[in-house]
N, C-alpha and C positions, 0 to 999 in steps of 0.2 A: 168719824174721820177718813178721808179720802186718802188710799192707797196708790201711792202716786206710782209704784210700779205699773199695778193694774191699769189704772188709767192710760196711763203711755202706751200701753199693748192694744187697749179698747180701739184706737179708731187714727191713723196717722195724717191728721188735718190740722191747718192754721185753728179753725175754731175748739180743739180739743186741747192745742199746744196751748193757745191762749188760755184757754179755761184752768186749766194746771197751773199756769203763770200765774194768774188771777186768786187760785185757792193758796196759792205760796207765799204771794204778797211780801211782805218785808221781813218774813218770820224766818230766823236765823235757823230753825230748829227743821223746819222743813226744807228748807232752801241744804239744810246740811246734807239732810237724805236723797234729793236730788242729785247733788254733788256725787253720793257715793256711788249713785246707779250710771252718772255720768265718767267717770275716771274707772270706775271695777268691774262694771257687767259688759258680760260679753253683746256683739250687735244681736237685734238692731238697738237694742235699750240706748248706750250712751246716743248714737246720734237723736235721736229720740228727745231725751236730757238733754242733750247742748241745745236744740231747738226753743227747749224750756225754758234753759237758762238763760240763751238771747232775751226771748223776751221780759224776765224777772230783771236782766241787767239792766235793760234802759232804762227800767225804772226804780232799781236800788242797785246801784253799779257797785256801791261799797260792798254787798253781799260776797262777789267774788275774791275780794281782797284775800283772803285766809286760803283761798286754794290755787292760786296764782303759780304757787313753784309746782305744785301739783301738775295742774293742768298742762304748762309749759313741759315740764318733762313727759306727760303723756301723748304729747303730741303725736310724736313717733311713733306711736303706739295704733292711734287711732286709725283703721282702715276703711271705714265707711266714709264714704265724701262728704258725707251732712256733718258729719263728728268736726271733721277737718273746717269746713265753712263756717259752723257756726263756731268754733272754739276761737278760730281767726278772728271772725266778726266782732266778737267778744272782747280779744285781745286790742283788736285797734282801735278802739272806743274806753282804754284802762292804761292809767299812770301802770307800767312797767317798772317794777322797781329793778335797780341799776345791777343787780347780780343775775337777774334770770334774763336780760336785755340781751348779751352774747349769745345765747344758745336758743331763745327766740328768733335773733335777727339771723344766723345760722340755717336753720331749719325753713323761715320764710325765703333766701335765698337758695336752699337745695327744691323748695317744693315750686319757687316760678321758672326753674331751670327744667325741671320733669317733666316729661315727655304724657306720663301715666296723668297729673292734675289737671284738677278738674279749672275750667277759666275763673269761675268765681273764687278757685280756692290762692290761685294765682295772682288775683286784682286783689285780695284783702292781704296777701303775702308783700305783695308790691305797697301797699296804704303802710302797713306796719312798719317795713324800712324808712320809707320816706318819713313817717312820724318822729324816727330815728337822728335822719339826718343831721339837727343842730346842733345833736349832743355827740356823733359822730360824721363829717363829713365827708372824711376820707372814702366811705362806702359809697356818693353819689356816682363815682365812676362805675365803679361797678354794678350798680344797679342799673345804669344808664345803657352799659354793656349786655347784661342779660334783656333788658326789654328792648334793647334793637335783635338782638339773637332771635329771642320769642313772639316780634313780629311778626312773620309771615305764617306761623304754626299756627295761631290760636284765632282768636274770634273777634269780630265788631267789637264786643265788650272787654276784652282783653285790649285794643288798639284805643278803644276811648278814654279807658283808663290810664295806659299807657304813654297818650300823647298828652294828657293835663300832667303829668310826673314828669315827662320829659321837657315840659315847658318850664317847670319848678324847678329841676335840676338844672336849668342853666345860670342861675346864679353861684354854684358852687364851681364852676370852671369857665 
């Protein structure tokens, strides 16, 4: 049986993370072990576990559902950019329960405005907010304002996603 923690520490490579994800597959118990490492350990374990969780969730998105509350409430505690990035990437592709939408959207706005957050984190945060505009159209103006404020402070990746989002925001105002 694979010791997920030890395997995470073996090698930081896409090959290793995909290998671990393939061993976990749709096994709820193995995924629970991974999520414990993701949400409870100290760096660098959560960043690597988040990477594996992203791969698992691409094939088995339902596995993340029991952990959504813990994941959303843990976002602010993650210190490694990889933990933040992969968490948002998972959440971006997941239907978020109504009671978690407010806290998630709030942290996404905070991270989009932060000078310290990476471009990837900001881009995924932007997408999560956009994903919720049909439910909360009043957020469109705030999202537009933050994209415009951050425009000259970020890379081409931010501008590429930002220009697409700004175009789609036009229907809200």
